[in-house]
N, C-alpha and C positions, 0 to 999 in steps of 0.2 A: 483436619482434626479426626474425623470419623467417616469412613466410607464403606458401604455394604455393596458387594457385587454378587448379583444372581443368587441370593440366599433362598434356600428352600428349607421348610421346617414342617414336621409332621407330629400330630397327636395320634398315636396308634396308626390307623389306616387313613386318618383325615389329614389332607394336605392343607396346611394353614397359611404358610407363606409361599408365594409362587414367584420364583425368579426375581425376588425383590431387590432393587438397587436404589440407593440414595446416598447423598453426601451432606454431611453436617459441617457447617463452617465454624471456624474458631471465633469465640467471643460473641456469638449470637444465640438467640433463643429460637429454637425450631419447634413448631407445633406439629405433632402427629395427630391427624384428625380422621374421622370416619364414623359411621354408624356402629352400634353395638355389635360385637361378634365378628368384626372384619379382620382382626389380627393385630390391633394396636398394642395391647398388653403383651401378646406373644412376641411382638417385635422388641418391645422394651426388655423383656426377660431374656431374649436371645442375645441382645447386645450385652447384657449383664452376665451372661453365661449361666443363667438359671434354667434355660432350656437349650438342649443341644440342637444344632442345625444339621441337616442331612448333607448339604453341600453349599458351596459359595464361600465368599470371603468376608470377614469383618476386619477391616484395616483401621488401626488406631494409631494416631500420632506418628511417631517414627518407629513404632514397634512392629509394624507389618501386620500380618494376619494373626489375630488373637482368638480365632474361633474355637481352638482346642484348649484354651486356657481356662482353668477352673474358676468358678464365680468368686471364691474367696481371694484368688490371686488378682482379680480385676480391681478390687478395692486397693490393692497394693500398687497398681499402676494408675491410680488417681481417677478411678471411675466411681462416683457416688450414685446411690440408687434409693429412691423412696417409693415403695410399692403402693399399689392401690390398696386402700384399707389401712395404710400406715404401718401396721405390724410392730408397734412398740412393745416393750415388755411391761404388761400392766401391773405386775407385782413388784417391779423394781422402781426405785425412785427416779425422778427426773435426772438427778446427778448420776445415778448408776447407768441409766440409759445412755447418757452422753459419754460416760467412761467407756462403755462398750464400743461406741463409735471411735474413740481414740485408739482402740486396739488395732484398727486397720490403717492408722496413720503411717504413711511411708517414711516420714521424717522422724519417727520416734517421739512425737509430741506426747507429753504426759499430762498436760493441763488443757482444759477447754479454752480456746482463744477468747479473749475478751470481746473480740469483734462479734462473736456469735451471740453474746448477751446484748450487744448493742443492736443487732438485727432483731432479736426476739427477747426484749426486756422482761416479758412476763415469766420466762423460764428461770431467770435469776431469783425471782421471788418465790419460786416453787421447787427449789432444788431437793427438798426433803419430802415432797409430796409424791405419792405413787402415781405412775403413769396412767393407771386405770381410773384414777380419780379426776383426771383432767377432762375438760370438754373436748368434743371432737376437733374443734379448731385448734385448741392448745396441743392436742396430741399430734396434729399435722405439723405444727410449728416444731414440736419436739423431734418428730421424725426427720424433718428437713435439717434441723440443727445437728442431729446425730450424724446424718450423711455428710454435713459440712465439716465434721470433726476429722475426717480423713484428709482434709484439704484437697478436694478433687479439682481436676482440670475440666472434667466432664461430669455434669450432674443430670441424672434422669429422674423426672418426677411423673408418676403415673396418676392422673386425675387429681392434681393438687387442690382443686377448688371444690371437689365433690362433697356435698353434705356439710358445708361449713358456712358459718354466719358471714354476712357480707363484709363487715369491718375487718375480719381476719383474712378473707379472700383478698381484700385490697392490700393488706399488709404483706401477704405472701407475694402478690404481684409486685409490690415495691421492692421486696427482697430480690426477686428475679431480675428486675431492672438494674438494681445495684450490682448484682453479681456479674451480669453481662457487660454493662456499660462502664463500671468502675474497676472491677476485678478481672475483666477480660475472660471470665469463665464461660465455657460453652454449656448451654442448658437445652435439654430436650424435654418437652412436656407433652404427655399424652393428654389431650384436652377435648372435651365435648362442647364447652360453653364458648360460643362465638365471641361475645363481648370481651371475655378474658383473653382469648387468643389474639384478637385484633388489637387489644390494648398493649399486651406485653410481648407478643411474638414478633420476630423479624422475618422468619421464613415459615413455610408450611409444606407438609407432605400429606396428601389425602389418600387414604387407603380404602380399597373396596375389594372384598373377596381375596385378601392376602396379597394384593398387588398395588403398586403406586399408580393412581389414575390421574393425578394432577399434582403439581408442585410449583413453587415460586416464592417470591417475596409476599409477605402477608397482604400487601395492598392489592395483589393480583387475585386474591380470593374473592371471586366475583359472585354476584347473586345467582348467576346461572350454574356455576359449580356447586354452590350451596344447595340449590334446589335439586340438582341431579344426584348428589352424593351424600348430603347431610340431612335433608328434610325427611321427617318421619311420615 
């Protein structure tokens, strides 16, 4: 589905990703984990094309290397992205935010699929409400729903549980489970919370100083690995 080979990325003179390689499997939820500032969000943005890489390959599906493809074109090849902080349009209504998501739909879809309202029923009740008037958890649901409007094969979620009330975190986790198990969608989550990762993840990659230091199925995320690379 997605494979990165020896990817290097820089912020100015700062080397942020170091010969990073990983492979994301189809229809599974892969958790990208690590302490703050180790390159997790940089990795997500590089996959989405929001940050250029200096060298290496980003191989996607049957398209080959997409590392030179512009970010807006990546939505057109069925990659959805929900950034950290959600970045919805606060002055636009829920409906208008979702309609913007439809603009990236590669199949020319003109209406929000009913399935999205089944996954996030609260949004259907708030279509005329401005995005900025929603709670943080509702905004996160809106951001994920907007990304799903492109009908992605790969969905990238950066810190989907950050700063959200527990009942909505649980709902988002249930949506991730549905997308991977029932829709065979591939999901990447950048995640700090161990209980969420262990409950909803299938695989993990642990990053430290811009490099992969451990990976495997989520059951292999041992206490020793956690203590070495995740404990504060």
